[in-house]
C-alpha positions in Angstrom: 52.3 -132.5 28.6 54.0 -135.5 27.0 56.7 -134.6 24.5 55.3 -133.9 21.0 51.7 -133.9 22.3 49.2 -131.8 20.3 47.1 -131.2 23.4 47.0 -131.9 27.2 43.9 -131.9 29.3 43.7 -131.5 33.1 40.1 -132.3 34.1 40.5 -131.5 37.8 41.7 -128.0 36.9 39.1 -127.6 34.0 42.1 -126.7 32.0 43.5 -127.7 28.6 46.7 -126.8 26.6 46.6 -126.9 22.8 49.8 -126.9 20.8 50.0 -124.5 17.8 53.7 -125.3 17.1 54.2 -125.5 13.3 50.4 -125.7 12.7 49.0 -123.7 9.8 45.7 -125.5 9.4 43.1 -123.7 11.4 40.6 -126.5 11.0 43.0 -128.9 12.8 43.4 -126.4 15.6 39.6 -126.1 15.9 39.3 -129.9 16.0 41.9 -130.1 18.8 39.9 -127.5 20.7 36.7 -129.5 20.4 38.7 -132.6 21.4 40.0 -130.9 24.6 36.6 -129.4 25.5 34.9 -132.9 25.0 37.4 -134.4 27.6 36.5 -131.6 30.1 32.8 -131.9 29.5 32.8 -135.7 29.9 34.7 -135.5 33.2 32.4 -132.7 34.3 29.3 -134.8 33.5 30.5 -137.6 35.8 31.8 -135.1 38.4 35.4 -136.4 38.1 34.6 -140.0 38.7 37.1 -142.5 37.1 36.6 -143.4 33.5 38.2 -146.1 31.3 40.7 -144.5 29.0 39.1 -146.0 25.9 35.8 -144.3 26.8 37.4 -141.0 27.7 39.5 -140.8 24.5 36.8 -142.3 22.3 34.2 -139.8 23.3 36.6 -136.9 22.7 37.7 -138.3 19.3 34.1 -138.7 18.2 33.1 -135.2 19.4 36.0 -133.6 17.7 35.0 -135.1 14.3 38.6 -134.6 13.0 39.6 -136.6 9.9 36.7 -139.1 9.9 37.8 -140.5 6.5 41.3 -141.3 7.9 39.8 -143.2 10.8 37.5 -145.1 8.4 40.5 -146.0 6.3 42.3 -147.3 9.3 39.3 -149.5 10.3 39.0 -150.8 6.8 42.7 -151.8 6.6 42.4 -153.5 10.0 39.4 -155.5 8.9 41.1 -156.6 5.8 44.3 -157.5 7.6 42.6 -159.0 10.7 44.7 -156.7 12.9 42.2 -155.0 15.1 42.9 -154.4 18.8 41.0 -155.5 21.8 40.0 -152.9 24.4 42.4 -154.5 26.8 45.2 -153.8 24.3 43.9 -150.3 23.7 43.7 -149.4 27.4 47.5 -148.9 27.2 47.7 -147.0 24.0 50.5 -148.2 21.6 53.4 -146.0 20.7 53.7 -146.6 16.9 51.9 -144.0 14.9 50.0 -146.5 12.7 48.9 -148.4 15.8 47.9 -145.2 17.6 45.8 -144.2 14.5 44.1 -147.6 14.6 43.5 -147.5 18.3 42.0 -144.0 18.1 39.8 -145.1 15.2 38.5 -148.1 17.1 37.7 -146.3 20.4 36.0 -143.4 18.5 33.9 -145.9 16.5 33.0 -147.9 19.6 31.9 -144.9 21.7 29.9 -143.6 18.7 28.1 -147.0 18.5 27.3 -146.7 22.3 26.2 -143.1 22.3 24.5 -142.2 19.0 21.0 -142.8 17.6 18.9 -145.2 19.7 21.8 -145.6 22.2 22.0 -141.9 23.1 19.6 -142.3 26.1 21.5 -145.3 27.4 24.8 -143.4 27.2 23.3 -140.5 29.2 22.0 -143.0 31.7 25.4 -144.5 32.0 27.0 -141.2 32.8 24.3 -140.6 35.4 25.2 -143.9 37.1 28.9 -143.1 37.0 28.2 -139.6 38.5 26.6 -141.2 41.6 29.8 -143.2 42.1 28.7 -146.6 40.7 31.7 -148.6 39.4 32.0 -148.6 35.6 31.5 -152.4 35.0 28.2 -152.9 36.8 26.9 -149.5 35.6 27.6 -150.4 32.0 26.0 -153.9 32.4 22.9 -152.5 34.0 22.5 -149.8 31.4 23.2 -151.8 28.2 22.0 -155.2 29.4 25.4 -156.8 28.7 28.9 -156.8 30.1 31.7 -155.1 28.3 33.2 -158.2 26.6 29.8 -159.0 25.1 29.3 -155.4 23.9 32.8 -155.4 22.5 32.2 -158.6 20.6 29.0 -157.3 19.1 30.7 -154.1 18.1 33.6 -156.1 16.4 31.0 -158.2 14.5 29.1 -155.1 13.4 32.4 -153.5 12.4 33.3 -156.5 10.3 30.0 -156.5 8.5 30.1 -152.8 7.9 33.7 -152.5 6.6 34.0 -155.9 4.8 30.9 -154.9 2.9 33.0 -152.2 1.2 35.3 -154.5 -0.8 32.2 -156.5 -1.8 30.5 -153.4 -3.0 33.7 -152.3 -4.9 33.9 -155.8 -6.5 30.3 -155.6 -7.5 30.8 -152.1 -8.9 33.9 -153.3 -10.9 31.8 -156.2 -12.2 29.1 -153.9 -13.4 31.7 -151.6 -14.9 33.2 -154.6 -16.8 29.8 -155.6 -18.1 29.1 -152.0 -19.2 32.5 -151.8 -20.9 31.9 -155.1 -22.8 28.5 -153.9 -23.9 30.0 -150.5 -25.0 32.7 -152.3 -27.0 30.1 -154.5 -28.7 28.0 -151.5 -29.5 30.9 -149.6 -31.0 31.8 -152.6 -33.2 28.2 -153.0 -34.3 28.0 -149.3 -35.1 31.3 -149.5 -37.1 29.9 -152.4 -39.1 26.8 -150.3 -39.8 28.9 -147.3 -40.9 30.9 -149.6 -43.3 27.6 -150.9 -44.7 26.3 -147.4 -45.2 29.6 -146.3 -46.8 29.4 -149.2 -49.3 25.9 -148.3 -50.2 26.8 -144.6 -50.7 30.0 -145.0 -52.5 29.2 -148.1 -54.6 30.0 -147.3 -58.3 27.1 -147.4 -60.9 28.3 -150.4 -62.9 26.6 -153.6 -64.0 26.2 -156.0 -61.1 28.4 -158.7 -62.7 31.3 -156.2 -63.0 30.7 -154.3 -59.8 33.9 -154.0 -57.8 33.9 -154.7 -54.1 34.5 -151.7 -51.8 36.6 -152.1 -48.7 36.9 -149.2 -46.2 40.3 -149.5 -44.6 40.1 -146.8 -42.0 37.3 -145.4 -39.7 37.4 -142.0 -41.3 36.6 -143.5 -44.8 39.3 -141.3 -46.4 40.9 -144.4 -48.1 39.1 -147.0 -50.1 40.2 -150.0 -52.1 38.3 -151.5 -55.0 39.0 -155.2 -55.8 38.0 -156.2 -59.3 38.4 -159.4 -61.2 39.3 -157.8 -64.6 42.9 -157.3 -65.5 42.2 -154.0 -67.4 42.0 -150.8 -65.5 38.4 -150.4 -64.6 36.2 -147.3 -64.9 33.2 -146.5 -62.9 30.5 -143.8 -63.1 29.4 -142.0 -60.0 27.1 -139.0 -59.8 27.2 -138.6 -63.6 31.0 -138.6 -63.8 33.3 -141.3 -65.1 36.3 -142.2 -63.0 39.3 -144.4 -63.7 40.4 -146.6 -60.8 44.1 -146.9 -60.0 
């Protein structure tokens, strides 16, 4: 196996080697096992006929189902940066970890698009053509009604629509959140004004209207009040039958 490889698959021997070195996450080990078995199953389905590397690796990655959110994040970043790879570039997998992650995310997504849902029957038909020895390019074109560059272009277009819709949705959600926050602030301010009005009505002293002081609530808890009066003398007010001197 290549140095540092997590697994190595030998289809002609129906044999796979999985690395457990330093691995404590059993879910990752299981995903590697699914990945290896998917490689073997795909080569068995075409009876060992040659397969493009992107198809072989993409099928195994999709079947393994390992870290789908990480792959989705790689695709989103690539769409935002405009840094996606072509299949020709992916066919010789890059060496840098970030580029490897993006290449894997792309081929996994492309094979998923060609083999899931309504395309499942076509993918099975493609494998049947390859098993009979038909070369890959004409077999793909006959099965999907388009050559690989056209299918790749369609997939890139769908990928762009799918992942560039995410920032738009996030922006829309943030806009809604801002509107809701503004409405909440306005509601709280209106409620506070209503509370002040109720406080003035409840705490207003029983004095003649021409001498009634003005009540100002200076904090939300209404534990401090200030009476402003025009008279110079110390005023007195009657409240609940008791007379109070204001200081």
